[in-house]
N, C-alpha and C positions, 0 to 999 in steps of 0.2 A: 710336369709341367705346362710342355708344349703341345702333349696330347692332350689335355683337355679343351686345350685353347682351340686347337685344332676342330674338336668334336664342337665347340659353341660355335667357332664361326662358320662352320659348315652348316649347322641348323639354322646358323642366322641367312645364311644365303639360300638355303632350299627353303626358306620361309619368305625371303623378299626382304628380310627387316633389317639387314647390315645397309643395303642398296638403296633402301627407300630415301631419297632428300626430305620428303616430309619429316624425317626423325630429327634435320637441321633443327628444327624449330623448338623453343622454347619445354622441357619434359616438364610433364604438369606436376606442380607440387613438391619440387624439388629444387627452385631458384636458380635454376641452372642455364643461364643466359645465352643465346645466340653467340654474344659477343665473347663470350667467354671461351666458346668451343672453337671458334676460329682467329689463332690471333695476327696482327699483322704484319708476322716477320715472315712475307713469302718470298718464294723465288722471283716472284715479279718485283717486291720490293726491292730486292738486290740487284736484279738487273737493271730498273728504273734510276735507281741512285748511281747506278754506276755509268749510267750512258749520260745520264741529267750533269754530270760530276758534282751532284750536290749533296752534300751532307757525305762524303766516302763512309763515316764511321758508322754509320747508319746500316749501309751496305754490310761493310764489316761485323758489325756485329750480329746482322741478320743472318750472314752468312756463317758466322762462329756458332749461332744456335743451332741452324742446322746441321752443320757439319759434326757435332757430336753424336748425334744418331748414328752418321755416316763411316764415324774413325772406325768401326767396328771391321765393316764391310770393306773399307778400302784396305785396312793393314790384312785381313784375312788376304787378299788379292795379291799384295807384295810379297807375302809369306809363302803364296803359293807360286812364285816366281823363284824360290830358293832362297830368300835371307833368311838371317838366322832374328830371333827375336829382338834383338836389340837394334839390328837394322831395318827390323822392319818400321820399329814406333820411329825410328829417327826419318824414316823415306816419307811414313807419313805423315810427320808434323811439318817436313818440309815441306812435302806436296801442300799443304793446305798454306804456310809460308809463301808460296810460290805463288798459289793462287790471288792470294792478295798483292803482293810485290807488282805481280804482270797486271792485275786486273784481269785475269783469263775470265772471271765471271760476265766480264761487260761485253764478250765475244758472244757469250751465249742465245743462241734461238730459241724460247721457248717453245713457239711452236713446234717446232722438229724436233722436238721430245722432250722425255722426263728428266727432272733434276739427278736422278742416280745416273741418268744414261750418258749426263753431260759431266758428272764426275768420273765416272769409271773411262770415259774416253779422255778426258783430260790427263788420267792420271797416268793409262797407257802412253801418252805423249812424253809425260813429264819422265816416265821410265825409259823411252826409247833410245836416248841417249845414255848409257849406262855410265860412261867416263865422266861424262860432265857432270851428271846428278851424283856420282860419287863425291867429288868435288863440293857439291852444293852442298849436300847430307854434312859432310866435314863441317864446312863453313858455319851451317846454321845448327850444329851439334850442341842441343841442351835449348834453343827456341822455345817458347811457350806460347804460341798463338793459340792454341786450344790445350787447357789445362787437362791432363789426362791421369787420372786417379788409378790408383796400383789394381784396385779392385775391378776399373773398366780396360785394364789393359791385361789381366787376369780373364777375364770373360770373352776379349776379342782372341785370346790364343786359346780356348777352351774351344769356340766357335770354329775355329781354324782347326784343331786337332780332331775335332766328333765329323764333321763333313771333309774333311783334305782326300781322303783313300777314295772316295765316290764319286769327286764332283770335279770337273774343268775349272779353270781360274775364275771363267763368265759364271757357272755354275754356281760356286762357291761365294761370289759376291752375291747375288741373288738370294741365294739361301741365308747368307748373312744378313743383308738388305731388310730379309723377312722377319727374320728372329729377331733382330736389331728394333724393328718397330715394334713388334707387340710386346716387347719391353720397354719401349717407349711409351706404348698406350695404357702399359700399368701401372706405369713412374708415372703417368702423368693424373692418374686416376685417383693412386693412392695420396699425392700430394693434394688433390682437392678434398678427400675425405679430411686429411691431417688438420688441413685449413678450415675445414668445420667442425672441429675437435670431434671427428669420429673416425680416428684411426684405428680404435680395438673394434667398431663394427666394423670396417674394411678387413681387417685382421682376420677375424672371424668368419667372416662372408667370401674371402678371395677363393678359396675352396671351389667355390661353385663357377667359379670361372677357368681354373689351373689346376683342377684336379685329375689325377692320370689311374692307377691301377687303386690306389685307395677309393673304398666308396664312401660315398657323399654321407655328413651326418644327416639323421632325419629330421626334419622339421622340429619334430617334438622333441626330440633330444637339445638342437640348437636352442629353441625358444625358453628350455629351463634352464641351460646355460646364461643366456643373455639377460634371463628375468625380464620375456620380453611373453607379448601373446603369439600364437602361433600364426596366426592372421597377419600381423605386424610384419614376424619376420619373413613371410612369404612376400609383401610388398618391397622389405628391401631388396631380397634379391632379385626380383625383376628390375626394379629401377637399377640397381648395381649392375646388371646386365645392360640395361638403356644404355649408362652413362658409358660404359665401357665401351660400347658400340661409339659412341659419340666422341670418347676420345681417340680411337681408332683411327676416326674417320678424320679429326683435328691434325693428327700427326700426318695425314696422308696430303691435306689440303693445305698445309704450308708447301709444298712442292708443284702442286698443281692451279691453275686457273678456275676451271667448273666445276660442277658437281659430277658431270659424265666422267670426267679425268679422275673424280675420286673415286669413283665406280669402277671404272677400269682398274686403277693402280691396287682395288681392295681385290678384286676377282685374280689380277695376276698374283698378290700377296698367296691367297688361297691355294694359287694352281703352284708355286714355288714351293711352299711348305708341303704339300702332301704329294709331289712327285718323286721319286724312286729314283 
């Protein structure tokens, strides 16, 4: 799956499609509004709510939403430090609880770094005093600031096992971050199609985003299977790719302030995914 996405992203960058901010505007003909692409739960919302001490639940909810994407990268980092599967899960959960309890996010200066950099630096500090943190984990064992499903935990462990041998702990975090972001973009897009009662169409066409060694089906064969005109099918695929670009931008934009920073993060994402 990742190979196909990398090919697609590389093509986007080479044609300057992925990083054109004009694409943030309404995508013609599909009713996809800019407000849909860029949710309000950004890092700026978290920091602003924390510093004004107004509506702390808003900051906590926003942080929880963002951290769902970052759970696997942080888990991989902890595992790389030598912790067992269950201890790494507990440490990762305890870290998020620590962020909330001590309002660590209120100290962040979003002008001096990315959200992911802030999270990783905070995690390193959290792990620095092993004995104190061991006690923290034991006291907080079983806490559920972030609900982590079994499938999510398995995917996080798979990322760790896949990249552990060839990566430093920081590289492992970055690689897990990039792959988690790609997956989040696909999940967002899938949910959008499902909400539009087009889940079957998405499932049939997602191969045009995620294909790897398997050859793509011909438009003619797929048009027959979907009982639609070939020209219509081509339009669906073009729209799907455009919407995926926007879904990925949307995921990135939740943690930065400007379109220029979105572009920088997307370039970094491609660099991390193609790095050997």
